[in-house]
C-alpha positions in Angstrom: -87.3 -30.9 6.2 -83.7 -30.7 5.0 -81.1 -28.3 6.6 -78.0 -27.0 4.9 -75.2 -24.6 6.1 -73.7 -22.8 3.1 -70.2 -21.4 3.6 -68.7 -18.5 1.6 -65.0 -17.6 1.1 -64.4 -14.4 -0.8 -67.5 -12.7 0.5 -66.3 -12.5 4.1 -63.3 -10.3 3.1 -65.4 -7.7 1.3 -65.5 -5.3 4.2 -68.1 -2.6 3.9 -69.3 -4.1 0.6 -70.0 -7.5 2.2 -73.8 -6.9 2.6 -74.1 -6.2 -1.1 -72.6 -9.6 -1.9 -74.6 -11.4 0.7 -77.9 -9.9 -0.4 -77.3 -11.0 -4.0 -76.3 -14.5 -2.9 -79.5 -14.7 -0.8 -81.6 -13.7 -3.9 -79.8 -16.2 -6.0 -80.5 -19.0 -3.5 -84.2 -18.0 -3.4 -84.3 -17.9 -7.2 -82.7 -21.3 -7.5 -84.7 -23.2 -4.9 -88.0 -21.5 -5.6 -90.9 -23.1 -3.8 -88.6 -25.8 -2.3 -87.2 -23.1 0.0 -88.7 -22.9 3.5 -86.4 -20.5 5.2 -83.0 -18.8 4.8 -81.0 -17.2 7.5 -77.8 -15.2 7.3 -75.4 -16.5 10.0 -72.6 -14.1 9.2 -70.5 -15.4 6.3 -72.7 -18.5 6.3 -76.3 -19.2 5.5 -78.6 -21.7 7.1 -81.1 -22.9 4.5 -84.1 -25.1 5.2 -85.9 -26.9 2.3 -88.9 -29.0 1.9 -87.1 -31.6 -0.3 -83.4 -32.4 -0.8 -81.7 -29.5 -2.5 -78.0 -30.5 -2.6 -77.8 -30.7 -6.4 -79.3 -27.3 -6.8 -77.2 -25.7 -4.1 -74.0 -27.1 -5.6 -74.6 -25.0 -8.8 -75.0 -21.7 -6.9 -71.9 -19.7 -7.5 -70.4 -17.8 -4.5 -70.8 -20.8 -2.2 -67.5 -22.6 -1.3 -68.7 -25.4 0.9 -72.0 -27.0 1.7 -72.8 -28.9 4.9 -76.0 -31.0 4.9 -76.7 -30.9 8.6 -78.7 -32.5 11.4 -79.5 -30.2 14.3 -79.2 -31.3 17.9 -80.1 -29.8 21.3 -77.0 -31.0 23.2 -73.7 -32.7 22.9 -75.0 -36.1 24.1 -77.4 -36.3 21.2 -74.5 -35.6 18.8 -72.4 -38.4 20.3 -75.3 -40.9 20.1 -75.7 -40.0 16.4 -72.0 -40.3 15.6 -71.9 -43.7 17.3 -74.2 -45.0 14.6 -72.3 -43.3 11.8 -71.4 -46.0 9.3 -67.8 -44.8 8.4 -64.8 -43.4 10.0 -64.8 -39.6 9.8 -62.6 -36.5 10.1 -64.2 -34.0 12.5 -63.9 -30.3 12.6 -65.4 -28.3 15.4 -66.4 -24.7 15.4 -68.0 -22.7 18.3 -69.7 -19.7 16.7 -71.4 -18.8 20.0 -68.6 -18.0 22.4 -71.1 -18.1 25.4 -71.0 -21.9 25.4 -69.0 -23.1 28.4 -66.8 -25.4 26.3 -64.2 -24.2 23.7 -64.0 -25.8 20.3 -61.1 -27.8 21.4 -62.9 -29.1 24.5 -65.9 -30.1 22.5 -63.7 -32.1 20.2 -61.9 -33.7 23.1 -65.2 -34.8 24.7 -66.3 -36.5 21.4 -62.9 -38.0 20.8 -62.8 -39.5 24.2 -66.0 -41.5 23.5 -65.6 -42.1 19.8 -61.8 -42.2 19.2 -62.1 -45.5 17.2 -64.3 -43.7 14.7 -62.4 -40.5 14.3 -59.6 -40.6 11.7 -57.2 -38.1 10.1 -58.6 -39.0 6.7 -62.1 -39.9 5.5 -65.4 -38.2 5.2 -65.1 -34.7 6.6 -67.8 -33.7 9.1 -68.2 -30.3 10.6 -69.8 -29.7 14.0 -70.8 -26.1 14.8 -72.4 -24.7 18.0 -74.5 -21.6 17.4 -77.9 -20.3 18.7 -77.9 -22.9 21.5 -77.9 -25.7 18.9 -75.3 -28.2 17.5 -75.2 -28.4 13.7 -73.5 -31.6 12.4 -73.1 -32.4 8.7 -71.0 -33.7 5.8 -68.9 -31.2 3.9 -69.1 -30.8 0.2 -66.7 -28.6 -1.6 -68.2 -26.7 -4.5 -67.3 -24.0 -7.0 -66.9 -20.9 -4.7 -66.2 -17.6 -6.5 -68.5 -14.6 -6.4 -72.3 -14.6 -6.4 -73.7 -14.3 -9.9 -74.6 -10.7 -10.7 -72.2 -9.0 -8.4 -69.8 -8.0 -11.2 -72.5 -6.8 -13.7 -73.3 -8.4 -17.1 -71.3 -9.7 -20.0 -72.1 -10.8 -23.5 -70.7 -14.1 -24.6 -69.9 -15.0 -28.2 -70.8 -18.7 -27.8 -70.3 -21.6 -30.1 -70.9 -25.3 -29.8 -67.4 -26.3 -29.1 -65.7 -26.9 -25.7 -64.1 -23.4 -25.3 -66.8 -20.8 -25.1 -69.1 -22.7 -22.7 -66.2 -23.2 -20.3 -65.2 -19.5 -20.7 -68.8 -18.6 -19.9 -68.7 -20.6 -16.7 -65.4 -19.0 -15.5 -66.9 -15.5 -16.0 -70.1 -16.5 -14.1 -67.8 -17.7 -11.3 -66.4 -14.2 -11.2 -69.9 -12.7 -10.7 -70.9 -11.9 -14.3 -74.5 -12.5 -15.3 -74.3 -13.6 -18.9 -76.3 -12.9 -22.1 -75.4 -15.3 -25.0 -74.9 -14.6 -28.6 -74.5 -17.3 -31.2 -73.7 -16.8 -34.9 -74.8 -19.4 -37.4 -75.0 -20.1 -41.1 -78.3 -21.9 -41.5 -79.2 -23.6 -43.9 -75.6 -24.0 -45.0 -75.1 -25.5 -41.5 -77.8 -27.7 -40.0 -80.6 -26.8 -37.6 -79.1 -29.5 -35.4 -76.3 -27.2 -34.7 -78.7 -24.5 -33.4 -80.4 -27.1 -31.2 -77.0 -28.1 -29.9 -76.3 -24.5 -28.8 -79.7 -24.4 -27.0 -78.8 -27.6 -25.1 -75.5 -26.0 -24.0 -77.4 -22.8 -22.8 -79.8 -25.0 -20.8 -76.8 -26.6 -19.0 -75.1 -23.2 -18.4 -78.4 -21.8 -17.2 -78.1 -24.0 -14.1 -75.5 -21.5 -13.0 -76.7 -18.4 -14.8 -80.2 -18.5 -13.3 -82.2 -17.2 -16.3 -80.6 -16.8 -19.7 -81.2 -15.0 -23.0 -79.8 -16.4 -26.3 -79.5 -14.2 -29.3 -79.1 -15.9 -32.7 -77.7 -14.1 -35.7 -77.4 -15.6 -39.2 -74.2 -14.4 -41.0 -74.4 -16.8 -44.0 -74.9 -14.0 -46.6 -72.0 -12.0 -45.1 -69.7 -15.1 -45.3 -70.7 -15.6 -49.0 -69.9 -12.0 -49.7 -66.5 -12.3 -48.0 -65.8 -15.5 -50.0 -66.2 -13.5 -53.2 -64.5 -10.3 -52.2 -61.7 -11.1 -49.7 -58.5 -13.0 -50.2 -59.0 -16.5 -48.9 -56.3 -16.4 -46.2 -58.1 -13.5 -44.5 -61.6 -15.1 -44.4 -61.7 -16.2 -40.8 -60.3 -12.8 -39.7 -63.1 -11.0 -41.5 -65.7 -13.4 -40.1 -64.5 -12.7 -36.6 -64.4 -8.9 -37.1 -68.0 -9.0 -38.3 -68.9 -11.0 -35.2 -67.2 -8.5 -32.9 -69.0 -5.6 -34.6 -72.4 -7.2 -34.3 -71.7 -8.3 -30.7 -70.6 -4.8 -29.8 -73.8 -3.4 -31.3 -75.9 -5.8 -29.3 -74.0 -5.2 -26.1 -74.4 -1.5 -26.3 -78.1 -1.9 -27.0 -78.3 -4.0 -23.8 -76.0 -1.6 -21.8 -73.4 -4.3 -21.4 -69.8 -3.2 -21.1 -67.8 -6.4 -21.9 -67.6 -9.2 -24.4 -66.4 -12.7 -23.5 -64.9 -15.2 -25.9 -63.5 -18.7 -25.7 -60.2 -17.7 -27.4 -57.0 -19.2 -26.1 -53.6 -18.2 -27.4 -52.2 -20.1 -30.3 -54.9 -22.8 -30.5 -55.9 -22.0 -34.1 -54.7 -19.6 -36.7 -57.1 -16.7 -35.7 -55.7 -16.8 -32.1 -52.2 -15.6 -32.6 -51.3 -12.4 -30.8 -51.3 -10.5 -34.1 -54.7 -11.9 -35.3 -56.3 -11.4 -31.9 -55.3 -7.8 -32.0 -56.6 -7.3 -35.5 -59.9 -9.0 -34.7 -60.5 -7.1 -31.4 -59.9 -3.8 -33.2 -63.5 -4.2 -34.6 -64.9 -3.5 -31.1 -64.3 -0.7 -28.6 -65.6 -2.7 -25.6 -63.5 -4.6 -23.1 -62.8 -8.1 -24.4 -62.5 -10.8 -21.7 -60.7 -14.1 -22.6 -60.7 -16.3 -19.5 -59.1 -19.2 -21.3 -56.2 -17.3 -22.9 -53.6 -19.4 -21.1 -55.4 -22.8 -21.1 -54.6 -25.8 -23.3 -57.3 -27.9 -24.9 -57.1 -30.8 -22.3 -57.5 -28.3 -19.5 -60.6 -26.9 -21.1 -62.1 -30.3 -21.8 -61.5 -31.3 -18.1 -63.4 -28.2 -17.0 -66.2 -28.9 -19.5 -66.6 -32.3 -17.9 -66.8 -30.8 -14.4 -69.5 -28.2 -15.3 -71.5 -30.6 -17.5 -71.0 -29.3 -21.0 -68.5 -31.9 -22.3 -70.9 -34.5 -23.6 -72.9 -31.9 -25.6 -69.9 -30.1 -26.9 -68.3 -33.3 -28.3 -71.4 -34.2 -30.3 -70.8 -33.9 -34.1 -71.6 -30.6 -35.5 -70.2 -27.6 -37.4 -70.2 -23.9 -36.6 -70.3 -21.0 -39.0 -66.5 -20.5 -38.9 -66.0 -23.9 -40.4 -67.5 -22.7 -43.7 -65.3 -21.4 -46.6 -62.2 -22.0 -44.4 -58.9 -21.6 -46.4 -56.2 -24.2 -46.4 -53.6 -21.7 -45.5 -55.1 -18.9 -43.3 -53.1 -15.8 -42.4 -51.2 -16.3 -39.2 -49.9 -12.8 -38.5 -52.3 -10.3 -40.1 -51.5 -6.6 -40.0 -54.3 -4.1 -39.3 -53.3 -1.8 -42.2 -53.6 -4.8 -44.6 -57.1 -5.6 -43.3 -58.1 -1.9 -43.6 -56.9 -1.8 -47.1 -59.1 -4.8 -48.1 -62.1 -3.4 -46.2 -61.8 0.1 -47.8 -63.6 -0.8 -51.0 -66.2 -3.1 -49.6 -67.0 -1.3 -46.3 -70.4 0.0 -47.3 -71.6 -3.4 -48.5 -70.3 -5.0 -45.3 -72.2 -2.6 -43.1 -75.4 -3.1 -45.1 -75.2 -6.9 -44.8 -74.4 -6.6 -41.1 -77.3 -4.3 -40.5 -79.7 -6.7 -42.2 -78.3 -9.7 -40.2 -78.6 -7.7 -37.0 -82.2 -6.6 -37.8 -83.2 -10.3 -38.3 -81.7 -11.6 -35.0 -83.7 -14.0 -33.0 -84.1 -14.2 -29.2 -84.9 -17.2 -27.0 -85.2 -17.1 -23.2 -84.4 -19.8 -20.7 -85.9 -19.8 -17.2 
């Protein structure tokens, strides 16, 4: 049997709402560990989890947990000292007395261990935590993990996800703030390859380690792009693509009773992401648009992609639908009245094409 103490950070300051967050975190732990879970106990801001097999890798991906201690449990302080004498490395020790009925204070417990093992205790090194609670001593290594809020405590969001670095990282950051995500990917098959669709599925599988059950909607907008290529001045093409995406995403979100869209946009990275163009594009939706990467640069995004596990997949060769029919000189600072003027004569055709694309959407689920 394996024992883990899971520590939270933000949850403990939630006041009267704390139970709501703790209950959802408990359910997420149960869902992640499945049959490997033997028992879970709320210790008040912490959880004691017992598993049949090692579960550290799975526990690290549960959002809302800030630290994990893989612990051994002892009946008395002498057993703790005997164990630490055999510990192969020097260690930094933190002592906590959760049960105030114990006759020694946290400081006194530390001093008793230090007296016998001072040659092994260092200011730096592997951090160990020793906690006394329920008439037992819990000793373990500390692993710092993602923290944040438990998945699902902030509702649901719909992500416009592509195969690049940005939107998968944006997805993770919103999950870390408690949003359960539904994914929407626009593609242009067969103008773009089926490999690109398989790539997006691989990314969803990685993100699903945090999202705990995911849905991916696929919408083909190739015919819409061909129509725009014939009817819209070339410098406006990407803006029109993005407005169509926002309209279709909004339609899906409302059907699913989702109140926010999430994108991987960050200010100034490409022509469609100037302040002016972002404003014109988001005008196509009346939902809240969340852009968690708005102030990030590319290297910061890639660094995060490496941490969460999406980097290697995102850097594989591939092309998304926005790479089709792209002009050499895109509009940098579009004006809404200019876009409306172009749309005026083709609006009926656009809506028909969008309705057909939406009707033919596909759904894949990931457990």
